[in-house]
Each structure stands twice: as C-alpha cells, then as structure tokens.
N, C-alpha and C positions, 0 to 999 in steps of 0.2 A: 353267318358270322360276319359282322361289319369289318370292312377292310380299310386300312388307313394309309398314311404316307409310309414310305419304306422305313423299316427299323434300321438304325445306324449305330455303330460304335467304333471307337478307335482305341488301339492299345499299342504298347511299346514292347519290343522284344530285344533282349540283349544278345543279338546275333546279327551278323552281316546280312545285307539284303539278298545276296546270291544264295546263301544257305537257306533263308526263309523261302525264297522262290522255289528252290529245289524241293523243300519239304512239302510245298503246295502242289507241285506238278509231277513229282516222281512217284510212280505207283507203289514202289516198295516202301518209300517213306510214308505215303498215305496209309498204307496198311499197318504201320507202326503206331500212328497217333490218331487217325480219323476213323477208319472203317475196317471191317473184316476183309472186304474185297475191294480192289480198285484196279481200273484199267485206264491208262492215259496214252494217247497218241496225238500229240499236238501237231498241227492246229485243228484237228478234226474230232478228237474224242477225249472226253473227260467224264468218267463214271466211277461211282462208288456205291456200295450196297452191303447188305449183310446184317448181322444181328445187332450191330451198334448204331444202325442208321434207321430213322423213322421211315416207314413204308419201304423197308429194305429188302423185300423179297426179290427184287430185281433192280437193275439200274433204271433210274428215272431222270437222269440229267442229260442236257443237250448243250454242248459247248458253243458259246457265242463269241468269245474273244480270249486270247491268251498271248499277250505281247506287251512289251515295255512295262513289265512288272504289274500288269493288270490282268486279273482273271475274272471272267464273267460267264455265267452259265445259267440256263433255265433249269428249274427243278420242279417237277410236278409232285406236289405234296397234297394228300387228301383229295386228289382229283383236280386240284387247281394249280395252274402254272405260276410259279414264283420266279423271280430273277435275283440271283446272288451275284454281288460284285465284291471282290477283294483286291485292294490296291495297296501297293507297297511303295514307301519312299524312304530314302536314307535318313537316319536320325543320329548324327555323330557316328560312333562305332556300331550303333544298333540300327533297328528298323522300326518305322512306324507303319502299322497295319490299319487300314480303314476298311470297314465292312458295311455293306447294306444288303437288305433283302426286301423286295417288294412283295405285296400280296398277303401280308400277315395280318391277323386280327389285332385290334388295339388292346391296351392293357386290360381294360374291363372285360372285353370279350374273351381274352385269353384266360383270365381268372375263372370265368364262367364255365370254360371247357378246356382245362389245362392239359388234358391228356389226349386231345385230338391230335392228329398228325400236324396240323398247322400250329396248334397251341404248344406243341413240344419244341418248336423251332427255337424259341428264346433260350431255354436252358440247354438244348442240344448244342447250340453254338457256343454258349458260355463254357460248357465243359470241353468242347472240341478245341477252342482256341487256348484254353488253359493247358490242355495236353500239347498243343502245338508249341506253346512257350517252353514247356519243360523239354520237349523233344529237341528244339533247336538250341536250347541252352545247355544240353548235355545232362539233364536231370532225369531220373526215372519218372514215368508217368504216375500220377496219384491213383487214378481209377478210370475205368471205362464202364459204360452202362450197357448191359446185355438186355436189349428190349424184348427178348424171348423168355426171360426168366423172372419169376416173381421174387427171387431172393434179393433182399436189400440189406446187406451187411458188408461193411468194409473195414479192414484193419489198415491203419496208416502209422508208420513210424515217423516221429518228428524229432529232429535233433535239437531238443530244448528241454529244460527241466519240467517235470510234471506240473509244478505249481504255476509256472508261467503259461503253460498251455491251458490249464484250467481257468486262469484269469482271462485268457482270450475268449473263452466260451461263456463264462459266468458274468463277466463285467460288460454290460451293454455298450459302454463307450468304447471299449477295446474291440468288442465284436463288430461294432459299426465300422471301425477303421479298416479291418482286413476284409470284411464281407462285402463292403461296397453298397450296403443298404442300411438305412437308419433303423436301429433297434432300440425299443424302450421296454423295460421289464421291471417287475417287482420281484427281486431275486430272493424269493423264499417259497417254500412249498405252499401251493395254493395261489401263488401270485400270478399275475397275468404277464404274458410275453407277446410283444407285437412287433411286426415289421412295418415300419412307418412311425406310427405313434399310437399309444394306448387310447388316446382320445378319438382318433379317426377310425381305428380298426373295430368293426362291429362284432367280430368274432375272434378275439385274441386267443392264442394258445394258453394253457395253464401249465405251470411248473408242477409236476406231480412227483418228482424225486429230485433231491438235491443233497449230495454228499460232498462237502467242501473238499476240494483238491482231487476228487475222484470221479464224480458222476453228475450229470444233469439230464432229466427227461422232460420233454414237452408233450402234452396231449392236446390234439386239435379237436374241434367240435365234430368233425366227421369220423372220429375214432382213431385216426392215425397218430402214432406215437413216435417221436424222434428222440433217440438216446445217444448221448456221448458218454463213454466210459474210458477212464485213463488209468494206465499202469506204468510204473517205472520200467525202463528197458535200456540197459547198457549205457546209462548216463543220459539217455533221452527219454522219450515217452511213446508208448504204444497207445494210440487212440482207436477205439472200436466204435464205429458209428452204425446205428441200426435204425431202420424205418420199419415199423410193424403196425398191426392193427387194421389192415386193409384186406379186402377180398382178393384172393389169388386170381380171380377172374378179371380184376381191373386194378392192377398195380399202379400207384401214382408215380409214373416214370418222370413226369415233368418236375415235380418237387425233388425227386431223387437226384436227377441230373443237376439241379440247382445246388443241392447240398454238396454233391461231389465236386462241382467246380469251386465251391467255397472251401472245401478241404484242401484243394490244390493251392489256393491262395493263403490259407492258414499255414501250410508248410512253408511257402515262400516268406510269409511274414516273420517266421521264426528262424529260417535258415539262410536266406539271401541277404547279404549285407553290401551296401546299404539297401534296405528294403524300400521299394516304392510300389504303389499299386500297379498291377498289370494294366488296368483300365485307365484311359485318359479321358474319354468322353463316352456317354451313353445317351442316345435319343430314342425314347420309347414313348410314343404318343399315348396320352391318357394316364400315364403313371402319376400318382399323387405328388404334388410339389414337396420337395424335401425328402422323398423316399430314397432316391439314389444319391449316394455320397461318394466322392472321389478324393479321399484324403491324400494329400501330396501332389495333387494335380499341378 
C-alpha cells in the first residue's frame, strides 16, 4: 500500500487548553472518549486499546514526547509503525488542535482497502476527535464504534425540528456544509448521490428510498445500504441511522466511523450556536480537488 506525506488536520475546540490536555493525557478521560482501555504514566507510558481501537487486542503505542502541550507517540498499525503528533495552542478562550500521522496510505490507496488497519485510521481519528470535542465541551458523545461487532445501527436525538434535520440530509448543499465533503445528488428515487461530484464519481450511490420529511436510503454498488430515518421526539428529532447489506465477516467499519463522525457534526450543526465547523483544515494527499469543504473557515 503506497505511503505518502503525513496526514494532517486542524480543529478548534470550545474549551481551555488545560482541559483539552487533561482529556488527552488522563487515562480516565481517555476511557470516556477514545478507547475501552487506557494507561498513562507520563513521561514514559501512553497506551490505549480495546474494542474501539483498530488492532486493539493489546497496546501498540510507544510514547515519544509529552510536554509543552505536544503529545507524540509511535503506534504500530497493521504491522507498520506510524507516528502520531497532537499539538495544542491557545485560541482565544478555546484551543486549536493540530494533528498529524505519518505512514498512512494516500487517499486512492485508502479507498482501495478502506477496512485495513491503516485504512481505518482516517475515519477512526475523525470520530475520535469529534468525541473529544463533545467531551471537553460538556456534551454527551454521539457514538463510539465497536470494532468487534457487525451491528451498525445508531439512534441519535437532535434538538431541532424534524423538517430541519431532514433538509440537512436531503439537500446536498446543506449536507455539504455540515459534513465537510462536497455532495452532489439527484434527490429523487433512482437518482444518483455522490461524494465529490456526479461527474467524477465512477460509482455513485443510488437513492432507493425517499420519504419527504422522514427517510432517505442510499444503495452502493457493493450492496451496502445507508438509511436515515427520522421521527418526532419531544420537540426534537430522533434520527436512526443504519448501515446494512454487508457480510458479517467483513463489516465496513471505515465507512461506519465516517458516518458516525458526521452524525456528531450534524448534532453540532443544529444544537450549537453559533455553529462553526469543528474542522479548520484537512490535508489528505490524493484527495480529489474540491472534495473537502470547510464552510465557515
């Protein structure tokens, strides 16, 4: 699998830098937002593992640095050593977090094998930092991904009217705003739905079910079906998201973690005022030009 320059991203957190550093380095906090198990003894030990972690049967991290709000550790993933660095800087009353991980496949190689341990890193970290944001900002986590279970169904309550939430899913322009990737779609049953553009996507999904205000289902060419279903819930909306149509022997965890991180941002889009994207910058070598969008940057 070709390896490229380190993957990098930057995000902003509405919490003081000391609280974010504590969340990154306290084992109890790590067990709340990152991993099933965590053991930390700075400056010598930083380990996390368990069912929420790729290759999580045992700890595979080696601490390299933990000082001056910079955390760096080696992590052997899929038999290959990668290096993760997380650096914090003050950003007004909040915190800017810069992330990099070396040794990952480029975008094209990741798409070719998205559920390899290395391929999972992209959406694993997308979901993890979404959960970190909710944790330090005092909000309940949206979801965690159990990498030992083939069950892919999640209920999320969103404090917004059902019609507004439905528009966020069915309207490609609104979807693009909160999801952070460009979406183009023909919003009718049988219409195509693509991440990036309909012109450049050789295998777009098809909309196979569309009930205005209530439901949308996408079917991919590999047989996987993604379904959003909405119900009124105490003045808000209960969203049930399901990914189905795959073999239990090879669940598409990469896509699932990507969708779960998106659900976390969808909640923020409707509930946090003023909303601004969690993500400030994303550098993913090989990603098609125009795919990644950062509305409000």
